[in-house]
C-alpha positions, -999 to +999 in steps of 0.1 A: +116+057+598+120+096+590+104+110+558+095+142+546+080+151+509+108+158+485+105+163+444+130+137+435+139+150+403+157+180+417+182+164+427+199+161+394+201+197+393+209+204+430+244+216+441+258+221+474+288+237+490+298+218+522+330+206+544+329+174+554+357+157+574+363+119+578+342+105+609+320+126+610+280+115+612+262+105+585+228+116+598+246+148+604+259+154+569+224+143+553+209+170+575+232+199+568+223+187+531+187+188+534+194+226+549+214+240+526+196+231+497+159+225+509+159+190+496+143+160+517+151+126+521+140+091+534+161+067+555+164+051+581+187+064+603+196+029+622+206+014+589+227+039+575+264+040+582+272+061+614+301+076+600+317+092+567+346+069+567+347+078+526+351+117+518+370+147+528+378+182+518+359+213+510+332+212+483+318+241+460+287+237+438+290+203+442+262+177+423+242+163+450+241+129+433+273+127+430+283+138+470+259+110+476+274+080+458+310+096+473+295+092+508+288+058+497+246+057+499+224+044+479+197+066+464+165+054+448+137+075+434+105+068+438+072+089+432+080+120+453+106+105+476+144+105+476+153+069+495+185+065+512+201+033+518+242+021+523+256+012+491+263-027+486+292-032+471+305-064+458+335-080+470+365-069+442+360-099+420+379-089+391+412-066+377+401-035+354+432-021+339+434+006+311+450+041+298+439+074+304+447+102+273+439+136+269+417+144+242+448+148+217+456+114+225+486+121+247+490+097+276+483+113+310+502+106+339+493+111+374+448+108+371+432+098+401+415+063+397+388+056+422+359+034+429+331+055+440+320+052+479+349+033+487+385+039+498+397+021+470+417+036+442+450+042+425+468+069+401+478+061+363+516+058+361+542+077+336+523+061+304+488+065+317+478+032+324+463+019+360+454-016+374+428-014+400+404-044+414+367-038+416+332-055+421+311-059+391+288-033+402+314-005+406+317+030+394+351+040+381+359+079+385+386+097+368+403+128+376+426+152+374+432+188+380+422+206+344+401+181+334+364+168+334+363+140+357+341+112+342+323+083+359+319+045+343+298+016+357+324-014+354+298-039+341+312-068+326+346-051+309+377-061+317+395-035+302+381+002+304+407+031+284+393+066+292+396+100+276+394+130+294+389+166+281+402+195+285+382+216+312+380+249+301+354+254+324+377+247+354+399+276+353+375+293+345+350+284+374+375+299+398+387+333+394+423+350+405+408+382+416+439+398+439+446+386+472+422+355+467+402+337+443+362+336+434+337+318+417+328+328+383+296+329+382+297+350+417+318+378+403+301+413+401+330+432+384+343+433+350+369+405+349+383+387+318+399+354+316+426+356+290+422+326+266+455+309+265+451+290+230+481+265+220+504+295+241+535+270+238+533+268+207+543+304+197+575+326+202+566+353+222+589+382+231+570+399+259+537+389+282+522+420+260+519+396+227+496+372+248+473+393+257+469+409+219+432+407+213+424+383+235+405+400+263+376+426+259+391+459+267+428+453+268+444+471+240+480+460+231+499+484+210+531+475+196+557+501+196+572+491+163+586+458+153+620+462+171+629+432+189+641+454+217+609+468+222+582+463+247+542+465+237+520+492+250+488+475+273+462+502+280+433+488+295+398+508+286+415+537+275+450+558+275+443+569+312+446+607+308+475+634+298+496+611+325+491+581+307+485+547+324+506+515+333+489+484+342+499+469+374+511+428+370+506+407+401+524+376+397+512+344+422+499+368+442+528+393+443+527+433+428+556+435+398+565+469+394+572+472+355+569+441+329+577+410+336+600+392+313+583+357+319+585+326+299+555+323+285+552+285+286+554+290+325+519+305+327+491+290+339+464+314+337+464+351+331+427+371+345+426+408+340+404+431+363+391+462+343+373+482+364+360+488+404+372+451+412+413+468+406+404+490+441+419+460+458+452+473+441+443+511+454+465+537+438+482+516+414+451+507+397+437+530+377+454+514+346+439+478+352+454+449+368+468+417+350+467+391+376+492+360+364+495+326+377+524+302+369+527+269+366+529+246+397+537+205+402+513+181+398+508+146+424+518+118+405+551+102+387+578+130+373+571+143+342+598+159+319+588+180+291+607+196+265+598+220+237+622+234+210+616+256+181+635+268+149+620+293+126+630+321+103+614+359+101+615+382+072+601+420+069+565+414+051+568+446+035+592+466+018+587+502+008+602+509-029+626+539-033+633+551-072+660+536-090+684+560-100+668+566-135+638+577-120+655+596-092+674+613-126+639+624-140+619+632-110+652+659-103+651+670-139+610+674-140+617+693-102+641+718-119+615+725-147+588+733-127+606+752-103+623+769-128+657+757-113+691+741-127+692+705-122+719+695-101+752+677-114+747+645-100+716+639-114+723+650-148+733+625-173+756+649-193+778+658-160+776+626-140+762+595-163+768+569-137+744+588-114+718+571-138+731+533-129+711+516-101+736+496-081+718+485-049+688+482-037+691+493-002+658+478+014+674+448+008+705+452+024+695+467+055+665+441+059+674+405+065+663+369+072+667+364+111+671+336+129+646+327+157+650+297+181+631+287+214+638+260+240+618+252+270+622+221+294+604+216+327+598+190+350+570+186+377+559+161+401+549+158+432+525+141+462+495+150+476+515+165+501+544+182+481+547+195+445+574+209+426+580+227+390+611+235+377+614+254+340+641+268+320+638+288+285+664+304+257+650+328+229+671+341+207+663+363+176+675+380+152+655+411+139+655+417+107+669+445+099+707+442+105+721+438+140+693+438+157+683+407+181+672+400+213+682+371+236+664+358+265+669+332+298+639+322+319+646+301+352+618+291+378+613+270+408+579+265+421+572+241+453+546+241+477+542+215+508+518+205+531+535+206+568+504+195+583+467+197+575+467+234+589+498+247+573+515+248+541+545+270+526+560+275+494+578+297+473+581+308+436+616+317+424+620+329+392+654+345+373+652+361+339+680+376+318+672+399+285+697+418+263+697+424+232+709+454+202+679+475+188+678+500+156+678+535+158+642+537+135+628+569+158+650+596+144+634+621+117+671+627+108+688+596+112+665+565+115+684+540+096+652+526+076+650+567+068+684+566+055+677+535+035+652+553+014+667+582+010+705+571+001+710+570-037+707+537-053+736+541-079+760+541-043+769+507-028+775+500+010+806+489+003+841+502-013+863+477-033+888+472+000+854+462+021+852+496+040+824+512+042+817+534+014+799+569+013+780+589-009+785+585-047+792+616-070+826+625-063+823+664-065+788+661-068+788+641-038+768+670-019+742+669-044+723+637-026+722+657+008+737+646+042+729+613+047+744+580+064+754+549+049+724+529+066+742+496+063+775+510+078+754+529+106+737+494+114+768+471+114+784+499+139+757+493+167+778+479+198+754+476+225+753+452+255+728+462+275+718+426+298+692+430+330+687+407+351+660+399+374+654+378+402+624+373+421+622+353+453+587+349+468+584+323+499+547+324+514+528+306+540+492+294+545+475+291+579+444+274+581+435+290+620+402+279+627+371+265+600+367+288+570+394+314+581+431+315+569+461+336+571+484+339+542+518+357+549+533+368+517+570+378+510+587+385+474+616+405+471+627+414+435+666+423+428+671+438+394+703+445+379+708+464+348+742+475+326+747+496+298+770+501+277+772+517+242+803+530+217+799+550+190+825+550+164+835+576+137+817+581+108+847+594+085+819+583+050+809+612+029+775+622+033+773+632+072+804+623+088+811+623+124+854+622+133+848+614+170+843+584+188+824+580+223+817+558+249+788+555+274+785+534+304+760+531+332+748+507+356+716+505+378+702+485+407+672+480+424+657+462+450+619+461+456+609+445+489+572+438+496+553+423+525+519+412+527+497+397+556+463+387+544+434+371+566+407+355+546+372+341+561+342+322+540+312+308+558+279+302+546+247+305+567+222+285+553+218+301+518+241+331+528+275+328+519+304+353+528+336+361+523+355+385+537+398+393+528+414+422+542+453+427+550+483+450+551+507+457+528+543+476+527+563+482+495+594+494+495+615+501+467+655+515+465+674+523+433+713+530+423+724+543+396+757+556+381+771+567+343+803+573+329+812+589+297+844+589+274+856+602+236+888+603+222+898+570+215+929+563+197+921+529+188+885+517+179+895+480+179+869+460+203+895+447+226+904+491+235+868+500+237+869+505+277+870+539+297+906+534+306+916+541+267+897+570+261+917+607+261+883+624+271+866+620+305+833+636+316+825+636+346+805+604+362+768+608+374+757+589+403+720+589+422+698+573+442+660+571+449+637+552+474+600+552+477+571+534+500+538+525+497+519+511+529+483+500+526+454+487+541+433+467+523+392+453+529+370+434+506+336+417+515+319+397+489+284+386+499+258+363+479+222+346+486+219+315+470+245+322+444+214+347+431+219+381+444+257+392+447+276+420+465+309+433+465+326+461+486+363+471+483+382+495+505+416+502+503+442+532+521+475+540+506+500+561+517+528+568+496+565+587+506+561+604+472+536+630+482+537+654+513+527+644+550+493+663+544+482+647+512+500+611+519+471+592+528+442+586+503+413+562+505+401+544+472+373+517+470+345+502+448+312+487+451+295+463+431+263+442+427+249+408+407+221+396+399+217+362+386+188+363+366+186+326+353+184+312+389+153+327+399+121+304+395+108+318+366+133+311+343+135+276+358+124+254+327+141+273+301+166+247+301+185+263+272+196+290+300+228+282+315+235+321+326+220+349+331+235+375+351+232+416+354+264+434+366+271+468+377+301+486+398+314+521+405+349+527+420+377+553+427+411+547+421+445+562+423+471+575+399+506+584+406+518+576+370+542+604+357+546+618+391+588+630+396+601+625+432+612+662+425+578+676+423+566+680+457+608+686+473+625+696+447+663+692+446+690+717+443+708+713+404+744+721+399+752+750+383+779+776+370+777+812+372+795+844+379+801+853+414+822+882+435+831+919+433+855+904+406+831+878+391+848+850+387+833+818+370+822+796+402+805+764+413+769+765+431+736+748+435+702+765+420+664+754+421+649+750+387+613+738+398+590+757+422+579+731+448+539+721+452+531+708+487+497+709+478+503+675+448+482+649+457+470+616+436+454+617+400+423+601+404+400+574+382+363+573+386+351+540+371+318+532+361+307+499+344+272+479+335+278+442+322+257+413+315+268+381+312+246+353+291+253+315+283+230+296+263+226+259+248+257+248+266+282+262+242+276+296+236+286+326+262+286+361+259+300+386+278+293+425+271+299+459+289+291+491+287+321+513+308+329+553+314+366+559+333+369+596+343+404+602+351+408+638+371+432+660+389+457+649+362+494+654+372+502+681+349+537+705+343+532+737+335+555+764+326+564+793+348+568+830+337+597+844+334+593+867+363+594+834+386+630+829+385+621+789+379+611+767+355+581+747+361+560+736+386+537+701+384+502+708+395+465+688+396+446+698+367+420+686+341+396+656+332+402+633+307+370+608+297+372+573+285+342+551+277+331+525+257+316+489+252+335+458+253+320+424+237+333+391+243+320+359+225+325+325+229+312+289+212+322+256+223+313+223+197+303+193+214+339+182+233+323+146+226+322+146+188+349+139+166+358+173+157+357+196+179+364+235+179+359+264+196+354+303+186+364+330+206+356+369+196+363+400+215+358+435+205+366+471+221+350+503+215+366+532+232+359+573+231+380+593+244+377+634+255+397+659+268+370+675+290+391+702+310+427+710+312+438+734+341+421+768+348+426+794+319+443+767+296+422+752+265+448+742+245+484+727+251+511+722+226+528+688+218+563+687+207+564+657+189+573+670+149+591+659+123+624+676+116+611+710+128+588+712+104+560+690+109+542+699+140+509+680+137+496+675+171+475+693+200+459+685+229+424+706+232+397+706+252+365+689+236+387+665+213+407+635+218+441+633+234+470+638+211+444+651+182+458+659+148+454+698+142+461+703+104+454+718+073+423+704+052+429+701+019+401+701-012+423+681-040+448+697-066+441+724-086+439+712-127+447+748-141+458+783-133+424+796-140+412+771-113+434+786-088+434+821-095+390+817-095+395+805-061+386+840-040+371+851-014+343+873-009+364+907-016+373+892-046+410+886-031+429+850-041+429+826-012+462+811-021+476+838-039+512+818-048+485+785-058+492+771-089+482+741-117+494+710-098+491+726-063+471+715-031+437+736-027+434+739+010+397+747+028+395+783+036+377+766+073+375+801+090+364+821+064+384+848+068+395+850+028+435+833+038+447+803+043+468+805+078+470+783+109+433+794+117+423+770+093+434+737+108+408+716+119+408+679+142+412+649+118+415+620+142+439+607+163+459+573+166+440+558+190+415+535+173+378+536+172+377+499+179+398+468+183+391+432+178+405+399+179+393+368+165+402+329+175+398+292+166+407+260+178+402+227+164+409+195+168+405+162+146+417+129+158+456+133+164+456+170+143+451+203+162+449+237+141+448+273+158+440+305+142+441+340+154+434+375+142+433+408+153+433+443+144+420+481+148+397+502+128+391+538+129+429+554+140+443+576+123+488+580+115+504+605+105+529+595+073+556+621+082+578+602+055+560+618+029+579+649+040+607+641+022+602+615-003+570+628-018+585+662-023+612+681-045+615+709-030+630+698+003+666+680+008+675+663-026+675+627-013+663+596-032+624+594-034+593+566-027+581+556-059+550+575-045+561+609-062+552+592-097+518+597-090+525+637-088+500+655-108+510+665-144+490+679-174+497+640-180+489+626-148+459+652-143+443+625-116+478+626-097+479+625-060+509+640-050+511+680-054+531+689-087+569+677-087+589+711-083+620+726-066+599+752-052+572+752-031+553+788-027+523+773-019+530+751+013+520+720-001+540+700+022+528+716+058+508+694+079+478+686+062+456+659+060+477+648+029+498+634+059+470+614+071+459+580+063+439+553+078+458+531+103+432+500+101+445+470+099+435+428+097+468+408+111+462+369+109+485+370+143+489+334+143+483+299+127+494+270+142+489+230+127+499+204+154+499+167+148+506+146+177+524+110+172+497+078+181+499+058+208+517+035+195+544+048+177+557+070+208+560+039+228+585+022+199+601+056+206+597+050+243+580+085+252+550+101+262+527+122+236+548+137+211+535+167+190+548+180+159+536+215+144+544+242+125+532+280+132+535+312+114+532+348+129+516+378+109+510+354+083+497+383+063+481+417+071+453+437+052+453+476+057+454+505+038+484+524+051+511+528+028+540+530+053+561+502+067+539+486+089+504+503+109+517+491+137+541+519+150+531+525+184+520+555+203+550+566+220+554+591+189+518+596+191+508+582+158+536+606+140+555+577+118+592+584+110+598+549+092+594+530+121+610+493+124+581+470+110+567+434+120+579+403+116+567+377+095+578+343+106+573+310+102+586+282+128+589+246+131+581+231+170+587+195+183+572+188+218+583+159+240+568+142+273+590+118+292 
């Protein structure tokens, strides 16, 4: 007998990573376990079975006790020894039956039921039932991907029903990291797994909505609530003046742009936020979002169907003045301004102007229907699996004549041809279309027009035609305004975008530990656009011409990647190497044409052939390629000391030959402190890991193809001895052959803590420095050219991220989990081009308010405005506001006017007295989700918010002031200062404004912070007995509410106005509140 002393109590806590093949000698396997774990066993080799006949596969951190049971070895702990013998299995003498369900009571087909230590096993059928022959001392093992494996002794039981709980850590244990996977406990980078809490219960328009508030460091900003808008996603800051776009990787293939996925197809999402993104090099400075879609599961074919039907509406509407209030404001303004009241507001001249006939907010907003249908089929065997899905979503917008439609179709299959060859493909098709409303124009925006339009007017005339401004001869007194209902109802846009992705791949096991993957992805995109603008004959802002615009574009993206991966274990050392080559080529073609002068505007005649004026058509082609080499080396010692090195070399056709290639990389390290001997007795501590990383990544975000090699532009000029107008070509951009990649240097320090088996914390501190930004500078007139693109400037983002998760006892009747995220980012411009300290930002409101600037030492796109210090309560107070010389600082000020602060102390108020009043980027963002289940009920609550961002409410310029156009106003103007209302927050109502009360000042700047209950879902799963009567599998009924309520101090339509206008609000399309009922059925 061979023997060596060992600590038997280590057996229960020890894990091992090992590859075992059937037919291998048992003694060899035992010796390898000893060498890898340090455990020692007592056994007689002559009495053990000679060869392993039960187990085959790669085992990662497998509990040793469980592995010995699977090998058919009986374990006896005696004193300080672990004694091994062949397990004694009783001859099957009974039949065990039962049903396997998940934690919500839904039966689980395809669950593997095995007798440990034998080759006996079965799987559950379509109803979750199984039947198996066993002996009295047998141990049954129930396992299924995505669920915790459970083992139970048979004993005297004849019926064993089992409930498998979702293994939330199963997906978390293995994380997609780019060109491969990695165990979560060995990660050294800042990589987050996004919780998908009851995702299938929500009706979502985009992937961005899935991410909002779910991942620390990921800031999702809705660009208004228009159904055709796509949220902006920033990871760890905006990434400099050029901005950054996240890189999407779907099932291992890079997808350029924003994918239109069916959210129900998503299996998992992980986010690379620091130097770990360097594996994707030049396009990864904005972070990488890796999405894995669902695959088929072995077992009987499963069919699932999910239907959602609901309604959405505006959660808030602004309140314009009614007709009588508007007339009173006009009278007050004329009196205070020393002018004559306009006849349209004078009851003696136009009494009908005092009658309120229309609430224009109610006219332009509506209740929109939401329909969302999903169907999926999946199944397979041990060698092959398949997953097919279809989705149709139709959502009517909350503003008239706006909507979005989406179709998705997907086929994912995978086949194990031999034990060394696996082939598969991911095929998807998406089609989107929709109408959006113009709510970004500061002149004709639909919601602005609804505020401006006089309430004594009506949308339609008696004959059903669209009405113009009321007032007859006085109609001009209301200003140049568009009938918002007419403008919305006339929207005629057709914009289908179809995307087909074909992604075949091959996995080859070359030798032990060495695999090769060949991945090919072809993406074809086909988009068409047709927009007809009819005549607008109504009184107000008439347009007596019509026009048609049509365009089409096609793009083909070809991606080929060849990847080698090698994994090996040498005693306590583990090595994971990945290297490969990537080539991506994109070619796009476009064509556009337009016409005008349609004699008949009927829908059947809205084609270019019927235009009397045809503009010259324009076509274009662009082509670019990126070629890359990459490598990653991960090493760990006893999964305690961790190291990761990444390198990538990218070459882009966008740059000149000398600057075409660039090297990127990162280094990261980790220390799993909880595995040190001095913490071995801390049973309460599950994990304590310290991480650090540094990486250099690239960014070509806003580089125009003409920056390096400008193309000539067509022009007309007078030539010849006798000048005549002739066609020619001209260069307008100064080439820059030295242009290179913008760089992002990223530093990260993190800590991961898990205690008591339930509570975990992830915290990171990061610094992201973007330098060599791609800037376009204007050239002097003597240059003969307009602009040149250069590399210049540094912008730094730094901050902290926190992620907190708590899971209750999963074996309790009432189970719940809480997840919280918080991200704080500070942004600062550290340097611009040499000699440049400031860049003017063109974003403005009606060419009157231009509050934005980019200044060294300040956050990007900061507000630079005058500072107010209350309102003068009397003429004496205004007259006594003097400088050191005794001169009035505001010589035109009167009682009721704003008092402006003389910041520079020069005794007058001008542009030099502006100060920086914040920006639209929040100080921090946060999310909080709560999931719970009790018996057949489940509930999910998700809240998300931002804090500290400032919004510039430009709508006040025309709706709180009576000195500009005579549009209708908002009720907020009624809080104007007057002797009777000395506490008013709005300057005096007056037709004159010599003081400049409504110049760009902090009067417009408001706190944009909000807390929004994004989603509340309550579900109920039918009992199995009732589902059986219905001859179905699991049936779940649920109700969900989106944007249930919002807490905010912002006075505009909605605080989520987006970042594409840099925080300047001109009456943006607001978010919708929806209530949806859903039914999910499994067959």
